[in-house]
N, C-alpha and C positions, 0 to 999 in steps of 0.2 A: 731281566724285569726292569721296568722302568718307576722311578719314584716322582711324585711331585716336587716342586722345589722347597716345599715343607718338608717332606720326607728326606731329601736330600740333604736339608739343613741340620736335622734332629738324628741323622744315621752317620753323620761324618764323625771323624775322630775329634775328640774335645779333651780339654784337661781335666774335666770332672769325671768323664767316662775312664779315662787312664786311671785316677785316684780310685773309683769305685772297682773298677776291675783288678787292680793289683791288691786292694784291699780283700775282696772276695777270694781270688787265687791263694792269697797268703794263708788265708784262714784254712783253707782246703787243702793246703800243701802237706806232704808227708816231712817235708824238711823245716827245721826251726828256722823262723822269721823273726828278726827283731822289728816289730811294727812301729815304727816311730813316724809313719807317713800318713796314717788314716785320720779321719775326723771322729770316729767311734769315742764315745765317751768311757770313762773307766768303769768297770763293774767293781762297785764299791758294797762290800758285805753288808753293812749297816742299811744302805738303801734297799738292797735286795730283800732283805728280811722285812721291811715294811711293804714292798710291793707284794711280797709272798702273803703275807697276811691279808692284804686288800683283795687278792685275787681269791684267797680262799673264802672270804666273805662275799665275793660276788657268786661264787659257785653255791653258797648255801643260800643266798637270797634269789628267790625265782624273779621278783621284780627287776633285779639288776640284769639278770639274763635275759630276761623279756626285752628290755631297752636296747640291749646291744643286737638282739636278733632283727629289731626293726630300723628303717630309714630314719635319719633325723630330718629336718627341713634343710635346704640348701644351706642355710646359714650356720649349722651344725647343732650339736646337742643342747637342747634349751635348758636343761637344769644347769649342765657346766657353764654355759654362758651366763646364767644369771648368778650362778656362784662367783665366777669372775668378775662381773660387775660390783658385787658386795665386796670381794676381796680388795680390788683396786680402790674403789671409794673408801673403803675402810683405813687404807694406808696412805693414800695420797688425795682423798677428797676431790676426785676429778668429777664428780656429778656425773658419770658415766650412766647410761641406761642400756637395755638389751640392744638398742639400735646402733651402738657404739662398738660392738664385738662380733666378729666373724670368724669361724675356725676354717683350717686348711687341712690337706692331707701332707703336712710337714711344712718347714719355712721354705724348702725349695720350689714347692708347689705355690707358695704364697707370693714368692718374688717372680716366678714366672707370670701370675697374674698381674701384681702391680707394675712391673717394668714395662709389659705390654699394654697396659691401660694408659701409662703416662709418656710413653715413647714408641717410636715408629711413624707411620704416615697418617697424619690427620685429613679430615675431610676437606680442609682447605688447601691441600697440596703440600703442607708443611711436615717436614721430617724432624721430629725431636728426638734428643737423646737423655739418657739419665746422667747427671753430673756425680762423679765420686770425689769428693773433695781432698782425699786424701789416699794416695796410692803408697804402697800396695793395698789391695783389698781382697775380699773373699772370691776365691777362684770359680765357685759356684755361681757367680753372677754373670760370667764372661758369656755363656752360650744360650740363655735363657729367650733371647730375642726372637721372634718369628722371622723378620725380615731386617734388612738395614744394619747399620752400625749404631748401636744403641747407648754407647758410652764415651764420656769425656772424663778422662782422669787428670789429676793435678799432681805433679811430682812433689814429695815432701821436702820440707826444711829439715836436714838431719843435724841434730844437736849432741854433743858429747854429753853423757849422762853418768850418774853414780847409783849403785844400787846396795842398800844397807852398808854406805860408807866405802863401798869398793869401787874401784875405778873398771875400766874395760866395758862400759855399757854406751848405748846411744839410744836416742829417742827421736821418733818422727813428729813433727808438727805441720799443721795447715800453713801452705803457703798463700795467706789470704791476698796479699798483693797480686800474685799470678791469677788467683781464682777470680777475682773481682774484674779482672781485666780480660777475661775470656771473651772471645768474640761471640761464642755460643750464648752466653749469658744476655749479652747486650743485644744481639738479633733476635732473640725469643726462641731459639731453637732447643732450650733445655726444657724437659717436661717435668723433672723432679730433681730433688738432690737427696742422695742416699748415702749413710755411712754405718758401720758396724761398731758398736760400743759395748765391751772391749772388741778389738778389731780382730777378726780372723783374717791374715795369719799372724799378725806381730805381736798381740797382746796388748798393744796401745790402746790407752783410754783417753778418749778427746775430753778436755777439761771443761767445765761448766761455762767458762768464758767462750771457749771454741764452738761449744753447742749453742749457745745464745747468738754469736755472731753468724752462725750457718741458718739459725731460726730466722733472723733479721734479713738476710739475703734471700731467702726463700719467701718470705713474706712480701719483700720488696718486688720481686718478679713474678709474684702469685703463682708459685709452684708448691707443692707439698714437701715437706722434710721428712724422708722415710728413714728410720733408726732401726737397725738390725739389733735386736737386744738378746739375741739367742744365749749369750754367756753374762749378761748383765743382771743388774738387780731388778726385782727382789729375787728372783729365782733364775738360775741355779747361784746366781751372786758370786760368780767367779771374777771378781773385781776388786781390787785392793785400795786404789785411793778413795778418799772421800769424795762421793759424787752426788748430784741430784738428778732425778728422773722426773722429767717433765712431759706434760702431755698438753695439747690443745687442739682445736679442730683443724688445724693447718698442718698437724703433725700426724703421721702413722708410725705407730709402735708395733714392731713384729717379735713375737716371743716364741718359746718353742718347749715342748715337754722332752726334747731329745736329751739335753744336756744335764737334766735332772735324773738320767738314767733310763728313759724311755724312747730310745731311737727308733725302735721297731713300730712303736704305737702310731708313728708319723701324725702328730699333731701340732699343727701351728696355729698361732692365736694372733690375730690382727686387730689393734684397737685403732679407730679411726672415726671419722665423722660419718654420719649415717648415710651420704650418697655413696663413698667409697665402700663401706659395708654392703648396700645393696649391689653395687656392681659386681663384688666378688661373690656375692650369694648367686647371683644369677650366672656368673661363670661355673661356680661350684655344679649348679644344676646341669649345665651343658658337658662339662668334662668329667664329673664325678657322680652326678646325681646328688649325693650328700658326702660330707666328709665322715671319715671314720669314726666311730663312737667308741672304740676300746680305750682309746687314751682318756676320753673325757670320764668314762666310768671308773678308771683307776685314780685319776686325778682328783674328781669332785670332793670326795671327802678330805683330801689333803689340802685343798683350798679352803673348805668350809671352815675347817677348825684352826687354819694358819700353821699347821704343821709342815706344810712345803716350805715355809719360810724358816722355821726352826730347822729343818734339816738342811736347808741351804747354808745357813748360817754357822751351822756347827758340825757338820759331816761334809759336805760338798766343797766348800771353800777350802775348810782346812786341809782336806786331801791334797787338793791340786796345789796349794801352796807349799805343801811338803814336797811335793813331786817336783815343782819347780825349783826348790832350794837345792833338792839333791840332783837334778840335770844340771843346774849352774856349776854347782862344785865339781861335778865330773868333766864338764867342757872347760872350765878353767884350768882343771889338772891336766887334761889333754893338751890344751893349747897354750900353755904358759910360754910367753916369749915368741908368740906368733901373733901376726897381725889380724885378729880374730875377735868380734865383738859381738855382743848379745843385745838385742833390743830390750830395754828395761821393761822387765816383767810386771805388768800391771793389771793382768787378768787373761781370762780365756784358758784353753787348755793346751797351749803351743808356747814354744820358745821359736824366736826368729833369729838366726844366727849369721853374721855376716862374715864372709872369708874375703876380706879386702885383698886385691890383687891376685886373687886365686888364677892360676894359669890356664884353667879350663873353665868352661860355664858349669853352673850348677845343674843344668840338665845333663850334661857327660858325666858328672859326678854322680848324678842319681843312677844312671845306668851302672857305672863301676860298683856302687853300693848294693844295687838289687842283686848283681851277680854274686855278692858276697853275702847276702842273707840279711840286708839291712835296707829298710824301706824309709826314705825320707820323701819331702816335696819340694822340687827346685823352685827357685823365685820367679823366672820368667811368666808363668802363667798367671802370677798375682798382680802384676802391673795392668789391671784392665782399663782400656782406654787412653793408655799412655804409649806415645812413640818411642821405643826404648833402642832404636838404631844406634844412637850416640849417647847411651846412657848405661856404661857398665855395670852401675850399682845394681841394675836389674837382672843380671847374671851372676851374681856373687852371693846370694843368700839362699838360705835353705829354710823350711818350716819343719820342727821336730814335734811330735806329739808327746806330751808328757802323762798322757793318761794309760799308762803302762806300769806293770810291776817293777820294783826296784832291779831286779835282774836283767830285764830286757833292756832298760834304760842304761844300766852299766855296760851290757854286751854291745848293744848298738852305739853308744858314744864313743866306746873304745875302738870299734870297727871304723867310724867316722874319722877318729883321730888319728889312725894308724894311715889310712888312706890320705887324707888332707896333708899331714906332715909330710908324707912321700912326695905329694904333689909340689908343694911349697920348696922341698929339697932339690927339684928338678930345674928350678928357676937360675 
């Protein structure tokens, strides 16, 4: 059977395919698996109780069931969009209208649209790329482009850091000197700038100053600044430093219902200027007819009365903060006196661990750990748009999910500790 170039592109092996396959296989395995590699959010009982109540209400309300049974417009469920407009204006006074919001079938769907809108081949023959100002970045970005190489990544500045008074941490910062000297910016082949905040995989949070500088650069070169806010404020608010969430017509903010505990609902939210909203709506019509309405039906009452914000502040954020604290303690216990550092935990649902001078790549470490019933994600896949040939740091880190129960964290980190200590001992 022969596939088109498009077919060949999207049927080849990819990092995100490996991640999702391993996640699915582990969940269906008869053997116990320490699932520290997936991106699935935690199952938090207090959240589940709320969603159970809402689902029961939907069942009892004929009108709600009728709305789920019908298509929305390609822009998405109108009631939910209006509720979001009121929610954001209430908390941020952005003066949004319904023309500023479009829904997608999850964030992955949103970034497929956005990256192919702003990168690739243009009518004048120019090929443009997406600038990722701080590598490492989300692995799911890497393979969404239809053709060409769509990403330019910038290696980070690595600073030593402390966390709650303790040593053994580091933090990535944007290398603005390298960024502003990129030839791709100067010659007009950057179509948009994109960052996640907090960052998947590292839990790094770009400061307000860094965000302001990125916005200024985007404005100077007349490209949009796309901000992946899947873990950020105001929902699910898995973000610990004090930060400001800003929006203007030159910014594209992307949100998700996944990390508030509804990943299966596949609901992404884009806040942008009307031209971008209309473009995404048109793409929705061709690719999906319309976005799924189930997530909107569940979420609308939570946004209407601000309960989503209360749950984010009092349930979701404290849960992940507690899991991060436990995981850090376990890692420090396993790797005392070893050259192992943790990225300063500032948000998201992961820890990023650096095994300095590890004698093998973390891709090989991944295979060893998988054989022993523990899944992690190796770092190579996250340096999207970066030439890692002579950059050993890119092969020395792993992403750990902290969205698991305490026993899984203990067992998984103990396995990692035993394997990695043995590897260091062979040097």
